[in-house]
N, C-alpha and C positions, 0 to 999 in steps of 0.2 A: 747817769749808773753810779753806785757808790763808790768811794774811794776803797772800801774792801776789794771790789772788782780789779783792782791793781795790785794788790797787798805784795804780791811775789817781786815787783818792777822795784820795791825798797833795795834790792839786791843787786849790787853792780854787775856782778858775773852774769846775774839771769838777763839783764838788759842787754849787756853783750850779745849773749847768747841767743835771745829771742829776735833780736835786729838782724844778726847774721843768717839766722834760720830762716826767718820770712822772706829773705832775698834769694838766698840759696832754694826755698821752696819753690818760690815763682819759677825759677830756673827750671826745675823738677817737673813742675806741672806742665811747662812749654814743652819739655823733650817726652814727657809723656803722651799727650797729645799728639805730637808729631810723630812720634814712633807708631802708634795705632793706624794713623793715616798713611805712614811711610809702608808699614807691612801689607797694607790693603791695597796699596800701589804697586808693588813689586809683585804680589802674589794673587790677587784677588779673591783671595779666600778666607773666610770666616775663621775657619779651623786654623790656617796659619797664625791669624790674628791673636787668637788664643793659646797657640803652641809657643810663641815668644815670650808671652807672658808666663807661661808654664816653665820653660827653661830658665827664665829669670829669677824665678822663685824657689825652683828645685834645691839650689846651693842652701836657701834660708832654711828648707825642710831638713837638711843634712847636717848643717853645722850649728843652727842657732842656738840649740841647747848647749852645745860647746860653749858658743860665744857667750851665754850668760854664766857659764862657770869663769871662763876668762875674764868678764867683766868685774865679778866679785874678788879678782886677785891682782890686777893690775891698777896702774895711774888711769882713771877714766878719761880725762880731760886729754892727757898724751896720744891715747889710743885714738878718740874721737878725730884729733885732728890729722893724724897720720891717715885714717881711712878716708876722710872727708878729701883728703888732697889727691889721694888715688882716684875717687869717683871725678875730680876734675877731668884727670887724665882719660878717662872712658868717654866723658862727653866730647871730650875736645878730638878724640881720635874719631869716634863717629860723625862729627862736622866735617873733618877733613876727607874722609872717605866719600862722604856725599858729595862735598864741593869738587872733588876731583874724579867725578862720575866712575868710582869703583866700588860702589857699597852693592852688597847683594844680601840677601835674605840670611844667609849664613853667617856673615858678619854683624849682622845685627843678634844673632842668636847667640853668637860665640860670646860678644861683648855683654850682651845680658845677661849671660851666664855669670862673666865676672864680675859685673855690677852685682850680682846677687849674693854671691859669696863675701864680696865688701860688706856690703847691708847685713848679713849673717852675724856679723861681728859688731858693726857699728850702731845698728838700732837698739838691742838691748844694753849696750854699753851707753847710749846717749841718752835713754830712759833713766838708767839708774844715776847719771851724772845729775840730771835736774833735781834730784832728791839730796844729793851733796851739796847743791849750791843754794839751795833756798832753805832746808830744812823740811822737818815734817809738818811744821803748823802750817806753811804757804802751798804746801806739796800740791793740793788741791786745784788752788788758784794758779799756781804754775803749770800745771797740765791743762787746765781748760785755757789758758792765754796760748799755750804752746800749740793746743788744737786750734784756737782761733786763727792764729797766725797760718798753721796748716790750710785752714779751709778758706780764708781770705785769698790766700794764694791760689786755691783751687778755682778763685773766680778769675782772679786777676791773670795767673799764667794761661789758661786756655784762651782767653780772650786776646792775648797778645800772641799766642801761637797761631789761632786763626789769623789774623793780620798778618804775621810773618809769612806763611803758608801761601797767602794770597798775593802777597806783593814781593817778597825777596826770594822765598823759597825755603825748604826743609833745612838746607845745611844751616841757615840762620837760627833755627830754633836750636842746634845743639851747641853752636859757638854761644849764644846766650847762655845755654845753661852752664857751659862751661866756666863763664865769666862769673856766672852769679856763686860758683863755688868760693872766689875770692873774698866775698864778703864774711862767709861763714868763718873761713880760715882766719881772715884779720881779726874778728870779735875773738874767736878762740887763742889766737896769740897774745891779746890784749888781756884775757882774763888772769886773775889772780888766784890760784888755785892752792890751798895747803897741800903739802904732801902728807898723804896719811899712810902709816905703817902697814907693811902687808903683814897679812894675819895668817896664822898656819892653817894649813889647808891640807885636805886629804886628796886621795887620787880620784881623776876626773869623774870615773865611773861612780864612786861612792858619793861626791859631791852633788851628781845629778840627780841619784837616787835619794838624796836628803831632799832635793827640790820638788820632786816627785811626791814624795811622802808627805810635805806640806799642801801641796795643790790639792792631791786626792785626799787627803786624810781629814778635810775639813769641807762642810757640806756646803757652804757659800761659795768658796771659791772654784769646788766642783761645779756645781750650778752654772757659776759664771763662763766657765771654760766651757762648760756644754753647749751654751748659747753661742758664744763668739766663734767657736768651731764650726757651728753651723752656719752662721752667717759668714765666714770666711769661705766656705766651700760654696754655697747655694746662692747666699746673698749678693756678697760685693762683687761677683764677677760681672752684675749687670755694667760695673763700670768697663771692663775688660770689651764688653760688647757692644758699648756707648757706639764706636764709629760705624758698626754694621748698624746696629738700631737707627741711627740718625738718616745713614744712606738708604737701606731697603726699607725699612718701616714707615720712615717718616717724608724720604726724598729729599733730605737736606744736603749741602755742601758742607766744605769745611768749616766755613763760619757759621753755619746752623750746628753742627758738630759742636765746636767750640761753646756756643750760647746755651747748649743741654747741658754741656759739662759744667759751665759756669754755674748754671741754675743749681746744681747740686751741691755747689760750692758755697751758693748764697745761703741755703738752707742749714748747710753744717755750720758755718759761720756764725748766724744767728744763735743755735743753738749752743755753741760754743762759747760765745760772750755772755748768753742767759746764764750757763754754768759756772763762769767766772763770777758773775754778779751774785748768784747764791752762797758761793764760798763753801763753807760745811755745814749749811742750814738747808740740807736735803736727804731724804730718806735713798740712799744709793741703792740699798737693794730693791726696793719698788720701781725705782726707775729703770734699772736693768731689766726687769721683768714687764713692765708695762709698755716701755718702748721697743722692746724685743717683739711683741706682739703687733703693735700697730705697725712696726717695720713693715712685718710680713704681709700686712693687709695691703698697704700704699703701695709697694713694690708689686705685686699682684694686679693692683688696678692700673699703675702706671704702664705695665707692658700690654695693656688693651689701649691705651691713649690713643685716640683717633687724629689727632693733629698736633702740630708744633706747639702751641699755647698750652693744651691740657697736657701735655708731656713735660712742659718746662715746669708746670705748677708742682705736678705729682712729684716729678723728680727731684723739686726743690724741698718738698715734705719729705721724701725718702731719704736726702741727704742730711735733713734737719735729725730724724729720728735716729740716722745711723750715727750721728755725731753724739747723741745724748746716751745713746748706748755704749759706745765706745769709750767716753769720758768717764761713766759713772762706773765701767766695768775695770779700766785703768786704775781709777782712782783706789777703787775698793782693794785691789790686789796691791798696790803699792804701799796703802795706807797700813793694812794689814799686816805684811809680811815683815818679820824679823830685819835688821839691817843688814845681819850677814848673808841673807838667803834674797835680798832683793835684786841684784842682778842674776841670779838662777830663777827667781819668779819673773822677771820681766824677758828673759830669754826664753821661757816657756810660753809667756803671752804673746812673743814675737812670733815663736815657731808655731803657735795657733793661728794666730791673725795673718799672718804673712807665708809662712813655710807651707800652710795647707791651701793656700789659694791655687796653687797648681791644678791641683784635682778640680776645683770649680773652674778655673778658666778651661781646661780641657773639656770637661763636660758640657760646659755651654757652648764653647765652640763646635763640639761636635753635635749637639743639637739643634743648634742654630743652622750649621751647614745642612742638616737633613731634614730637620721639621720648621724652621723657621725661627728668626731670632725673638718674636713673639713670645713664642712657645718657650725658648730657653730662658726668658728673664721672667715670665710669668711662674713658670715650673719652681724657679728658685724661691720665688715669693710664697708660694703654696707651702714649700716644705719649711721655710723661716717660720710661718705662721704657727704649723701644727707643732714643731719642736719648742718654740718659746712657752707656745700655748702650754704644752704638757708639763715642762720644767715649772713653770707658775704656778700651774694646779698643785703638782708634787710638791712645791715648797710651800704653799701655802697650808696644804693638807698637812704636812709635817710640822709647821708651825702651830697648828691647830692643836694637833696631836701632843706636842712636845709640851706646850701650855695646861693642857689638861693634866697631863702627868704630872708636872710641876705642882699642879694644885693639889691634887689628890694625894701624893706623896707629903706635901707639907700640913693638909689636913690630919693623914694619919700620924705625924708626928706632934699632931696637936698644936700646930702652928697656926698663922694666919694666912689663909689662902691669900695671895697677892698676884695670881696671874695676870698677864695683859693680855688681850685680844684684839686689840686695836692696830696692832703691827707697829708700833712705835719703836720697839726695841726685837731683835732677832737674836736668838741664841746660836751661839756657834759651838761646835763638837769639843773645841778647846776651851770653853768655859766664857769665851771675850763673846761682845756684841757688837752688832753692826747696826748703825743707826742710819 
């Protein structure tokens, strides 16, 4: 891989950040796998599995937009440090409850809500912090490397979780996750981040309105948000249903379930490293649209996988396409956003990706409970395909119309027609271009 694939690692703060994040993310995935298996063990209900995920992400739906406003107003480094420390407390509490045999599904639900409230402020702040510690030039590379860490952890974490559940028990998964937060906290403490003067700011509602106006006032951010919102509700819920799919559709135990989740992570990690290698040499707009269409097709096929190995392959490809789409969408929004709006833009992105997930988890859990988990996953894939396909068609049609209008306007003014039809440059409503 060329050195450009690691350009963000030139920054000491980013090196500390990514190492701590990787260790912490491994712990997070260990707890995620354990939680799905724990709720299924406590309730034997696919709907309850989806409900716990829904409750955990409802605070994100309610507070993440305000979290983006806060991220634009405070010391991001300090806020992330405080929130990560509180997340350690959540994992430790669950571990103690399981170890002392006092765990109930209601405790799981309550602590999931607490964690979701913390995430509503931590996610947009952490996303915006990355831009501050690497700068705009290395931002896409930093996002891709951060996604690589996330998805490699998605491989490592579930594998460890499966082994821990089978040998030591569920409580160990939560204790390991709590300990993993010490790595990211140590990295944040070791960072040397310049104090930035607080900018003058308007009332919270006016600040939110400004962020909304930017996102919905530009056609490419609007198109990106449409696709990622659809995926958040109908596509990404396949991960929530994975313990049910592994047990009921494929007849697997906890180890097999961990292997399937790891396969998703392998595909996503490969895609993230590929994007890191590309750096800025890619047409992100085309990548968002193309990967979106393909994701819908592959997820639909994965729902019909007849056995373990075919499911492993198809879910690995789905993970790859999911990561390609997410990295390209995240980078488009961050690179194009003005500096003073980046926190709010990432708050809105987090609201769409994470805050709308409750609806997907609840819907997928209900469909799986009444009609089977294969239909729940397959129907989500079909919806993703239809929406991504329609957005792609509309954007290509709009681009062609805009190019023809520019040609005729130039010719009418007596100039040279220099319209492009190869998609290399895409016009935006604010006069900028996306490559």
